[in-house]
C-alpha positions in Angstrom: -15.4 12.7 -108.9 -17.7 10.4 -106.9 -21.4 10.6 -106.4 -22.7 11.0 -102.8 -25.2 8.2 -102.9 -24.8 6.8 -99.5 -28.3 7.4 -98.0 -28.3 4.2 -96.0 -30.1 5.1 -92.8 -29.4 2.7 -90.0 -32.3 2.1 -87.6 -31.9 4.4 -84.5 -32.2 1.4 -82.2 -29.2 -0.2 -84.0 -27.2 3.1 -83.7 -28.0 3.2 -80.0 -26.9 -0.4 -79.4 -23.7 0.2 -81.5 -22.8 3.2 -79.3 -23.7 1.3 -76.1 -21.5 -1.7 -77.0 -18.6 0.5 -78.3 -18.6 2.6 -75.1 -18.7 -0.6 -73.0 -15.7 -2.2 -74.6 -13.7 0.9 -75.5 -13.8 2.1 -71.9 -12.6 5.6 -72.9 -9.8 4.0 -74.9 -10.7 2.4 -78.3 -7.1 1.2 -78.7 -8.2 -1.4 -76.1 -10.4 -2.9 -78.9 -7.8 -2.6 -81.7 -5.0 -4.2 -79.5 -7.1 -7.3 -78.9 -8.4 -7.2 -82.5 -5.0 -7.4 -84.2 -3.8 -10.0 -81.7 -6.8 -12.2 -82.7 -6.5 -11.4 -86.4 -2.8 -12.4 -86.6 -3.4 -15.5 -84.6 -6.3 -16.7 -86.8 -4.9 -15.3 -90.1 -1.1 -15.3 -89.9 -1.1 -14.9 -93.7 -2.2 -11.2 -93.4 0.6 -10.2 -90.9 3.1 -9.2 -93.7 0.5 -6.7 -95.0 1.1 -4.7 -91.8 4.0 -2.7 -90.4 6.3 -4.3 -87.8 5.4 -1.6 -85.3 1.6 -1.7 -85.0 1.1 1.4 -82.7 0.1 3.8 -85.5 -2.0 1.2 -87.1 -3.9 0.5 -83.8 -4.4 4.2 -83.3 -5.7 4.6 -86.9 -8.2 1.8 -86.6 -9.3 3.0 -83.2 -10.0 6.5 -84.5 -11.8 5.1 -87.6 -14.0 3.0 -85.4 -14.7 6.1 -83.2 -15.7 8.1 -86.2 -18.0 5.4 -87.6 -19.7 5.2 -84.2 -20.0 9.0 -83.9 -21.6 9.2 -87.3 -23.5 5.9 -87.2 -26.8 7.9 -87.4 -25.6 9.6 -90.6 -22.9 7.7 -92.4 -23.4 9.8 -95.5 -21.5 12.5 -93.6 -18.3 10.4 -93.7 -18.8 8.8 -97.1 -15.9 10.9 -98.5 -13.6 9.8 -95.6 -14.5 6.1 -96.1 -13.9 6.4 -99.9 -10.5 7.8 -99.3 -9.8 5.2 -96.7 -10.7 2.5 -99.2 -8.5 4.1 -101.9 -5.5 4.1 -99.4 -6.0 0.4 -98.8 -5.1 -0.3 -102.4 -1.5 0.4 -101.5 -1.7 -2.1 -98.6 -2.7 -4.9 -100.9 -6.2 -5.1 -99.4 -8.6 -7.3 -101.3 -12.4 -7.4 -101.2 -12.3 -10.8 -99.5 -10.3 -9.3 -96.6 -13.3 -7.2 -95.4 -15.5 -10.0 -94.1 -12.5 -11.5 -92.3 -11.8 -8.1 -90.6 -15.5 -7.7 -89.7 -15.8 -11.2 -88.3 -12.7 -10.8 -86.1 -13.7 -7.4 -85.0 -17.1 -8.6 -83.9 -15.5 -11.6 -82.1 -13.2 -9.2 -80.3 -16.0 -6.9 -79.2 -17.9 -10.0 -78.0 -14.9 -11.2 -76.0 -14.3 -7.8 -74.4 -18.0 -7.4 -73.5 -17.9 -10.5 -71.4 -21.2 -11.1 -69.6 -22.6 -7.9 -70.9 -22.7 -9.2 -74.5 -26.1 -9.1 -76.2 -26.7 -11.4 -79.1 -28.4 -8.6 -81.1 -25.1 -6.7 -81.2 -23.7 -9.2 -83.6 -26.2 -8.3 -86.2 -25.9 -4.6 -85.4 -22.1 -4.6 -85.9 -22.4 -6.7 -89.0 -24.8 -4.2 -90.5 -22.6 -1.3 -89.8 -19.4 -3.0 -90.9 -21.0 -4.2 -94.1 -22.0 -0.6 -95.0 -18.5 0.7 -94.2 -16.9 -2.1 -96.2 -19.1 -1.5 -99.2 -18.1 2.2 -99.3 -14.4 1.4 -98.8 -14.5 -1.2 -101.6 -16.1 1.4 -103.8 -13.3 3.8 -102.9 -10.7 1.1 -103.8 -12.4 0.3 -107.1 -12.8 4.0 -108.1 -9.1 4.6 -107.3 -7.9 1.6 -109.3 -10.2 2.6 -112.3 -8.8 6.1 -112.1 -5.2 4.9 -112.1 -5.9 2.6 -115.0 -7.5 5.4 -117.0 -4.5 7.6 -116.2 -2.1 4.8 -117.4 -4.1 4.4 -120.6 -3.6 8.1 -121.4 0.2 8.1 -121.1 
């Protein structure tokens, strides 16, 4: 039982720049982003590698599709709040901690920057940061609600 209180409205200009940059780097295939992203993440943060499966293909597809959904609903993230809460809850099992979110966001932005090449616009950094912070805050809420629910269940047994 969660409250739908995500009424964060991103500026239409931000939404439009997010879509522009995503389209540019995804080039019809968002796995292009997630391939580079995980390569960068594991190089810079080898300590998180064990949290992921040996075969990363499903993982890369999953993140690519999550990114696509976020971009699609960037003008109305409230629509996918339930999806993001569930995604956050699922990340409890992976051992994801709150401090992992900024690391992911930073590496994702750096990946997009790298893939954009000369087309990169400095404003995109703030745009992506804004969007990823909103997504992270909902996912973290999903994680916390899930943990609280499990603790409450355990207390009743």
